[in-house]
C-alpha positions in Angstrom: 123.7 90.5 119.7 120.6 92.7 119.6 119.9 94.5 116.3 117.7 97.5 116.8 115.5 98.9 114.0 113.9 102.3 114.2 110.2 102.8 113.2 110.6 105.4 110.4 107.3 107.0 111.3 107.6 107.6 115.0 111.2 106.8 115.9 110.4 104.0 118.4 113.0 101.3 118.6 112.2 97.6 117.8 114.4 94.6 118.6 114.7 92.8 115.2 115.6 89.5 116.9 112.2 89.3 118.7 110.1 91.2 116.1 108.5 88.1 114.5 107.6 86.4 117.7 106.2 89.7 119.1 104.0 90.2 115.9 105.7 93.4 114.9 104.4 95.1 111.8 106.8 95.1 108.8 106.8 96.4 105.3 109.3 95.7 102.5 109.9 98.8 100.5 112.5 99.0 97.7 114.1 95.8 99.0 114.5 97.0 102.6 112.4 95.7 105.5 111.0 98.4 107.8 109.7 97.7 111.3 106.7 99.5 112.9 105.6 99.7 116.5 101.9 99.5 115.6 99.5 99.0 112.7 98.8 102.8 112.6 102.5 103.6 111.9 102.7 100.9 109.2 99.6 102.3 107.5 101.0 105.8 107.6 104.2 104.6 106.0 102.4 102.7 103.3 100.4 105.9 102.4 103.6 107.9 101.8 106.9 106.1 102.4 109.1 108.8 101.0 107.7 111.3 103.5 108.9 109.1 106.4 112.2 108.1 104.8 113.2 111.8 104.3 112.8 112.5 108.0 112.8 109.1 109.8 111.3 109.2 113.3 110.5 112.8 113.1 106.7 112.3 113.2 106.3 110.9 116.7 104.0 113.6 118.0 101.7 113.6 115.0 101.3 109.8 115.2 101.4 109.1 119.0 100.6 112.5 120.5 103.0 114.8 122.4 102.5 112.9 125.7 102.0 114.3 129.1 102.6 118.0 129.6 
């Protein structure tokens, strides 16, 4: 069974069952493990975890850009 985590910064999904072998960034905050798609998202979360927990995944464009027009 696949357990999917959501990066609280950008909203990307991460397969928890392969996260460790893939070298996925994690942070334990208040007893919960959070998974991140990249070091940048992890660093953003560490600077202000409450900002990202209030609106999980709502910051994709500010962290990864809006993408192709």
